C-alpha positions in Angstrom: -18.7 -16.2 18.7 -15.1 -16.4 19.8 -13.1 -13.3 19.5 -10.0 -13.7 17.2 -7.0 -11.8 18.4 -5.9 -9.0 15.8 -2.1 -8.0 15.3 -3.2 -4.3 16.2 -4.4 -5.3 19.7 -0.9 -4.3 21.1 -0.5 -1.0 19.5 -3.9 -0.1 19.8 -4.0 -0.6 23.6 -0.7 1.2 24.1 -1.7 4.3 22.2 -5.0 4.5 23.9 -3.4 4.1 27.2 -1.2 7.4 26.6 -3.2 9.5 24.1 -6.9 11.3 24.9 -8.3 10.1 21.5 -7.6 7.4 19.1 -9.3 7.2 15.8 -9.7 3.7 14.4 -10.4 3.8 10.7 -10.4 1.1 8.0 -12.6 -0.6 5.5 -16.0 -1.3 6.4 -16.7 -4.8 7.8 -13.0 -5.5 8.9 -13.8 -5.8 12.7 -13.2 -2.3 13.9 -16.1 -2.2 16.4 -15.2 -5.9 17.9 -11.3 -4.7 18.1 -12.5 -1.7 20.1 -14.8 -3.5 22.4 -12.0 -5.8 23.1 -9.6 -3.4 23.9 -7.5 -3.8 27.0 -8.1 -0.9 29.4 -8.3 -0.3 33.1 -11.4 1.9 32.7 -15.0 0.9 32.1 -16.1 0.6 28.4 -19.0 2.8 27.3 -19.9 2.0 23.5 -22.2 4.1 21.5 -22.8 3.5 17.8 -24.2 5.8 15.3 -25.5 2.9 13.4 -28.2 3.3 16.0 -30.8 5.5 14.8 -31.7 6.6 18.2 -27.9 7.7 19.2 -27.7 9.1 15.6 -30.5 11.3 16.2 -29.6 12.2 19.8 -26.1 13.2 18.6 -27.3 15.3 15.4 -30.0 17.1 17.4 -27.6 18.2 20.2 -23.9 17.2 19.7 -23.3 19.4 23.2 -25.5 17.5 25.3 -24.7 14.2 23.7 -20.9 14.6 24.4 -21.5 16.2 28.0 -23.6 12.8 28.8 -20.8 10.4 28.1 -19.4 9.0 31.1 -16.5 10.9 32.6 -14.4 8.0 33.9 -15.1 5.7 31.0 -13.2 4.8 27.9 -16.1 6.3 25.6 -16.0 4.3 22.1 -18.2 6.1 19.5 -18.8 3.8 16.6 -19.1 5.0 12.9 -18.5 8.7 14.1 -18.1 10.0 10.6 -21.8 9.9 10.3 -22.2 12.8 13.1 -19.4 15.3 12.1 -21.0 17.8 14.6 -19.6 16.1 17.5 -16.2 16.6 16.6 -15.6 20.2 17.9 -17.4 19.2 21.1 -14.9 16.2 21.6 -12.5 19.1 21.4 -13.7 20.8 24.2 -14.2 17.8 26.0 -10.6 16.9 25.7 -9.4 20.4 26.6 -11.7 20.2 29.8 -10.0 17.1 30.6 -6.7 18.2 30.1 -7.2 20.9 32.5 -8.3 18.6 35.4 -5.1 16.3 34.8 -7.0 13.7 32.8 -4.9 13.2 29.5 -5.3 9.6 28.2 -7.8 6.9 27.6 -10.8 9.2 26.9 -12.2 8.2 23.6 -12.0 5.8 21.0 -13.5 6.9 17.6 -14.2 4.3 14.6 -15.0 4.9 11.1 -15.3 3.6 7.6 -13.8 6.8 6.0 -10.3 8.3 6.0 -10.8 11.2 8.6 -8.1 13.2 6.6 -10.4 13.1 3.8 -12.5 15.4 6.0 -10.1 18.2 6.8 -12.5 20.4 8.6 -13.1 17.6 11.1 -9.6 16.4 11.4 -8.5 19.8 12.1 -10.7 20.1 15.0 -8.7 17.4 16.9 -5.1 18.1 15.4 -2.5 17.4 18.3 -5.2 15.4 20.4 -5.7 12.5 18.0 -3.7 9.3 17.1 -4.9 7.6 13.6 -4.7 3.9 13.5 -6.0 1.7 10.6 -7.2 -2.0 10.7 -7.3 -3.8 7.6 -9.0 -7.2 7.0 -7.5 -10.5 8.3 -3.9 -11.2 7.4 -2.5 -14.7 6.8 -1.1 -14.8 10.3 -4.6 -13.7 11.8 -6.0 -16.4 9.8 -3.6 -18.9 11.1 -3.7 -17.3 14.5 0.2 -17.4 14.6 0.5 -14.0 15.9 3.5 -13.5 13.9 4.3 -9.9 12.3 6.6 -10.9 9.6 7.7 -7.4 8.9 8.8 -7.0 12.4 10.8 -10.3 12.1 12.5 -8.8 8.8 13.8 -6.1 10.8 14.6 -7.6 14.1 15.7 -11.5 13.2 18.5 -12.9 11.7 17.4 -15.3 8.9 18.9 -18.7 8.5 18.1 -22.0 6.6 14.6 -23.5 7.0 12.6 -26.0 5.1 8.9 -25.5 5.0 5.8 -27.5 3.9 4.4 -26.6 0.7 1.9 -23.8 1.3 -1.8 -24.0 0.3 -2.2 -20.5 -1.6 -5.4 -20.9 -2.5 -6.6 -21.3 1.2 -4.5 -18.7 2.4 -5.5 -16.0 0.1 -9.0 -17.0 0.1 -9.1 -16.6 4.0 -6.8 -13.6 4.3 -10.0 -11.5 4.0 -13.0 -9.9 5.6 -13.8 -11.8 9.1 -17.4 -12.5 8.1 -16.2 -14.3 4.7 -13.2 -15.7 6.4 -15.5 -17.4 9.5 -18.6 -18.5 7.6 -17.1 -20.5 4.6 -20.5 -21.2 3.2 -21.5 -17.8 2.6 -22.2 -16.4 -0.9 -19.2 -14.3 -1.6 -20.7 -12.7 -4.9 -23.5 -11.4 -3.1 -21.5 -10.2 -0.2 -19.5 -8.3 -2.1 -22.4 -7.0 -4.2 -23.9 -5.6 -1.1 -20.5 -4.6 0.5 -19.9 -2.2 -2.6 -23.6 -1.0 -2.6 -23.1 0.0 0.9 -20.1 2.0 0.2 -21.4 3.6 -2.9 -24.5 4.6 -0.9 -23.4 5.4 2.4 -19.6 5.9 2.7 -18.9 7.8 -0.4 -21.9 10.1 -0.1 -20.6 11.2 3.3 -17.3 12.5 1.5 -18.9 13.6 -1.8 -22.0 14.2 -3.4 -21.5 12.3 -6.7 -24.3 12.0 -9.5 -23.1 8.6 -11.2 -21.8 6.4 -8.5 -21.9 3.6 -11.1 -18.8 5.4 -12.8 -16.8 4.3 -9.5 -17.6 0.8 -10.3 -16.3 1.2 -13.7 -13.2 2.8 -12.5 -12.4 0.0 -10.1 -12.8 -2.5 -13.0 -10.5 -0.7 -15.2 -8.0 -0.6 -12.2 -7.8 -4.3 -11.7 -6.3 -4.6 -15.0 -3.5 -2.8 -13.9 -2.8 -4.2 -10.5 1.2 -4.0 -9.8 1.7 -1.9 -12.9 2.9 1.8 -13.0 -0.3 3.8 -13.2 -1.1 5.8 -16.5 -3.9 8.0 -15.3 -4.5 9.3 -18.6 -4.8 5.8 -20.2 -7.6 5.0 -17.4 -9.4 8.2 -18.1 -9.7 7.4 -21.6 -11.0 3.9 -20.9 -13.6 4.9 -18.3 -14.6 8.3 -19.9 -13.8 10.5 -17.2 -12.4 13.9 -17.4 -9.3 14.5 -14.9 -11.2 16.5 -12.5 -13.9 13.8 -11.9 -11.2 11.0 -12.4 -9.1 12.4 -9.6 -12.1 12.9 -7.5 -13.4 9.3 -7.9 -9.9 7.7 -7.4 -9.4 9.4 -4.3 -12.9 8.6 -2.9 -12.0 4.8 -3.6 -8.6 5.5 -1.5 -10.5 7.2 1.1 -12.7 4.4 1.7 -10.1 1.8 1.7 -10.8 -0.1 -1.5 -7.6 0.8 -3.2 -4.1 1.9 -2.2 -1.4 3.7 -4.3 2.2 2.4 -3.6 4.3 5.7 -4.2 7.9 5.3 -6.1 10.9 5.2 -3.8 13.4 8.0 -4.6 16.5 8.9 -3.0 19.6 10.8 -4.0 22.3 8.5 -5.0 25.8 8.5 -6.5 25.2 6.1 -9.2 23.2 8.8 -11.2 20.3 6.6 -11.4 16.8 8.2 -12.5 13.6 7.1 -10.7 10.2 6.8 -12.1 7.5 9.2 -10.6 4.6 7.0 -11.2 2.6 5.2 -8.3 1.4 1.5 -8.5 -2.1 0.3 -7.7 -3.4 -2.5 -5.8 -6.7 -3.3 -3.8 -6.7 -3.6 0.0 -8.4 -6.9 -0.3 -7.3 -9.5 -2.8 -10.7 -11.4 -2.7 -12.4 -8.1 -3.6 -10.2 -7.6 -6.4 -11.1 -11.2 -7.9 -14.8 -10.3 -7.6 -14.2 -7.1 -9.7 -12.3 -9.0 -12.2 -15.1 -11.6 -12.3 -12.4 -14.3 -12.1 -12.4 -17.4 -9.7 -9.1 -17.8 -7.7 -8.8 -21.4 -8.2 -9.5 -21.3 -12.1 -6.9 -18.5 -12.5 -4.4 -20.6 -10.3 -5.2 -23.6 -12.7 -5.4 -21.9 -16.2 -3.9 -18.6 -16.1 -0.6 -18.2 -14.2 0.2 -14.9 -15.5 -2.9 -13.2 -14.4 -2.4 -15.3 -11.0 1.0 -13.7 -10.6 -0.7 -10.3 -10.4 -2.9 -11.6 -7.7 -0.2 -13.2 -5.6 1.5 -9.7 -5.7 -1.8 -8.0 -4.6 -1.8 -10.5 -1.9 1.7 -9.8 -0.8 1.4 -5.9 -0.6 -1.9 -6.5 1.5 0.3 -8.7 3.7 2.8 -6.0 3.9 0.4 -3.2 4.7 -1.5 -5.4 7.2 1.6 -5.9 9.1 3.1 -2.5 9.1 -0.1 -0.9 10.3 0.8 -2.4 13.4 4.0 -1.1 13.6 5.3 2.5 13.9 7.9 4.3 11.3 7.8 2.1 8.4 6.7 3.1 5.0 6.4 1.1 2.0 7.1 2.1 -1.6 8.3 0.6 -4.8 11.9 1.0 -6.5 11.5 1.5 -10.2 14.3 3.2 -12.4 13.8 4.9 -15.7 15.6 2.1 -17.7 12.9 -0.5 -16.5 14.9 -2.1 -13.7 12.6 -2.6 -10.4 12.1 -4.1 -7.1 8.4 -4.5 -6.1 8.5 -3.0 -2.7 10.9 -1.1 -0.6 10.5 -1.1 3.4 12.1 2.0 4.9 12.3 2.7 8.9 12.6 5.9 10.7 16.6 5.6 10.3 16.4 5.5 6.4 17.3 1.7 6.5 15.9 -0.4 3.9 14.6 -3.9 3.2 13.7 -5.0 -0.5 11.0 -7.5 -1.3 10.5 -8.9 -4.6 7.5 -11.2 -5.5 8.0 -14.3 -7.6 5.3 -16.7 -8.5 8.0 -19.6 -8.8 8.8 -23.0 -7.1 12.5 -22.3 -7.6 14.9 -19.1 -8.0 18.2 -18.3 -9.5 20.6 -15.8 -9.1 19.2 -13.9 -11.9 16.2 -13.3 -9.6 18.3 -11.2 -7.3 19.7 -9.0 -9.9 17.4 -6.0 -9.3 17.7 -6.3 -5.6 21.6 -6.1 -6.0 20.9 -2.7 -7.7 18.7 -1.5 -4.9 21.5 -2.5 -2.7 24.0 -0.2 -4.6 21.7 2.6 -4.4 20.9 2.3 -0.9 24.4 1.8 0.1 24.8 1.1 3.9 21.4 1.7 4.5 20.4 -1.5 2.8 19.5 -4.1 5.6 18.5 -7.1 3.6 16.9 -8.2 0.2 14.3 -10.8 0.0 12.3 -12.6 -2.7 9.2 -14.1 -1.7 8.6 -17.3 -3.8 6.3 -20.2 -3.5 9.0 -23.0 -3.0 9.7 -24.4 0.4 13.3 -23.6 1.4 14.5 -20.3 3.0 18.0 -20.1 1.6 20.8 -17.4 1.4 21.6 -16.0 -2.0 24.9 -14.0 -0.5 25.0 -10.2 0.3 22.0 -10.4 2.7 19.9 -11.8 -0.1 17.5 -14.3 0.8 15.0 -16.4 -1.0 12.0 -16.5 1.4 9.0 -19.2 1.1 5.8 -17.5 1.3 5.1 -19.5 4.5 7.3 -17.1 6.5 4.6 -14.5 6.4 2.4 -16.6 8.9 4.7 -19.4 10.2 
């Protein structure tokens, strides 16, 4: 099968060449192993997977001998490393010994389907020795193979008028997803997602926590689908699902640490306009097709019959595109701008210099100056740090609205 280039390739290769260990995590089935095996490196690659029962048993039985047996001069890739936490302390020893002999880069790449920071005793072993990267499912530009990172373009390029063809939203959203689904169009998606969630519940989550009622996690996820793009009221969700605060927080954290959902935190900065920010996060799903599966709704039917709900689907798609792109860059964070008076901008990007870009999402074919009202408020609050504000919409003209404000067709994400 032809290898499809991923946006993370460049950053992944560069960091591996300068750091002794890179931990590549992300959702199950997004192509972490494939990316690792196709990394550009001057060394030979030695690939070991703990999906292999023999390798798993060998590493668990004698982690010291297992790590010692890995080739000294190769880039050693250990797949699904979270299954054998015993090797982490031995990796620390191996890296420290390599440093003493003058070798301090391109030693190990680890992959895992759980957030390593959710296992503190493991992360602690390798603090100062490890870089962490996250690979998500295919972005729209990866599906189209255009090699565009639209977040990078927003920071570095000047916008100018351009006319695009109408976007095929259903095609783009349907295929900006897990590689296996994107490549095999005839696959039974309902069965695929059934199996996917079963695997997460029975394998990945149990590595992090021994839970008694995994079906409650599915109930929680279904409840959260109704709150996509909204300020998260934890008390309401707890009541709806029937969980106490401790169990609710544990289950929600587990779904985050297995990369099913993400919380976008509020943007809050000192300002001289005496504006007060809300403190609630907003909830999204890392894959929009998984979101539709949990909602038990067909994407095309929503687009045809229920544009209100499809508007939330569209917003979820845009935030996943933002996340997929910023994971390939460094020093950019995403949050949401929401004031106590109800004025809001969907997303705020902020770089290491404190500069901001606002992104608003509208399921509209045309825009007016009213659609930029809240963006102008973000500009006021941000002051000179405000770089530009864009409203992503489904029309076909990239046009200025004055004051570094732009109407940006959704095609800009990949074309």
